[in-house]
C-alpha positions in Angstrom: 47.9 -59.4 88.7 48.3 -56.2 87.3 51.4 -54.4 87.9 51.4 -51.0 89.6 54.5 -50.2 91.2 57.2 -48.4 89.2 55.1 -47.5 86.2 56.3 -45.4 83.1 54.2 -43.4 81.8 53.7 -40.4 80.0 53.5 -36.8 81.3 51.0 -34.5 81.0 51.7 -31.1 79.4 49.7 -30.0 82.6 51.9 -32.3 84.7 54.8 -30.5 84.0 53.2 -27.7 86.7 52.2 -30.4 89.2 53.7 -33.9 89.3 56.9 -32.8 87.9 57.5 -29.7 89.8 56.7 -31.6 92.9 58.2 -34.9 92.6 61.3 -34.5 90.3 62.8 -37.8 91.4 59.8 -39.4 89.6 60.7 -37.8 86.4 62.3 -40.1 83.9 63.2 -37.4 81.2 60.9 -34.2 79.6 58.1 -36.6 79.2 57.9 -39.8 81.3 56.8 -39.9 84.6 57.4 -43.0 87.2 54.4 -43.5 89.6 53.1 -46.6 92.0 49.6 -47.6 92.9 46.3 -48.2 91.9 46.3 -45.1 89.5 48.9 -47.2 87.6 47.3 -50.6 88.0 43.6 -49.5 87.0 44.0 -48.7 83.8 46.0 -51.8 83.1 43.0 -53.4 84.7 40.6 -51.5 82.7 42.6 -52.6 79.2 42.4 -56.2 79.9 38.5 -56.0 80.8 38.0 -54.0 77.2 39.8 -57.1 75.7 37.4 -59.8 77.3 34.2 -57.9 76.1 35.7 -56.7 72.8 35.9 -60.4 72.5 32.6 -61.3 74.4 30.2 -58.7 74.9 28.1 -60.8 76.6 29.7 -61.0 80.0 28.5 -59.3 83.4 30.7 -57.3 85.6 31.2 -60.3 87.9 32.0 -63.3 85.1 35.0 -60.3 83.6 36.3 -60.2 87.5 36.4 -63.5 88.0 38.0 -64.6 84.7 40.7 -61.7 85.0 41.1 -63.2 89.0 41.1 -66.3 87.9 44.0 -65.9 85.5 46.4 -64.0 87.3 50.3 -64.9 86.4 51.8 -65.9 90.3 54.7 -66.5 88.1 57.0 -63.1 87.6 59.8 -62.8 89.5 57.9 -59.9 92.0 54.8 -62.1 92.6 54.5 -62.3 96.7 51.1 -63.5 98.0 51.1 -62.0 100.8 50.9 -58.4 98.9 49.1 -59.9 95.8 45.8 -58.9 96.2 43.3 -60.9 94.2 45.7 -63.5 93.4 45.2 -64.6 97.1 41.4 -64.4 97.3 41.0 -66.7 94.1 43.8 -69.2 94.8 42.2 -69.2 98.5 38.4 -70.0 97.0 39.5 -72.9 94.5 
């Protein structure tokens, strides 16, 4: 599971011209912007994959994927099995 809803991230300088202008209600302040979706979850998963590969560079892509999916945390307050994505897949395969 990777959080991807209401993630606050740094707003790039050029973001003031596009995102900040087109979606002013998503601005947190002059430097931060709130977004949701895979664009926000992907960097979190990428970071987790990088940590796995730093620890064991011999892991294959399938092994990285399995480890990420097998260790998905289903105990956080916003977790819903119907919308969780990968956590559903791994739990039905065991």
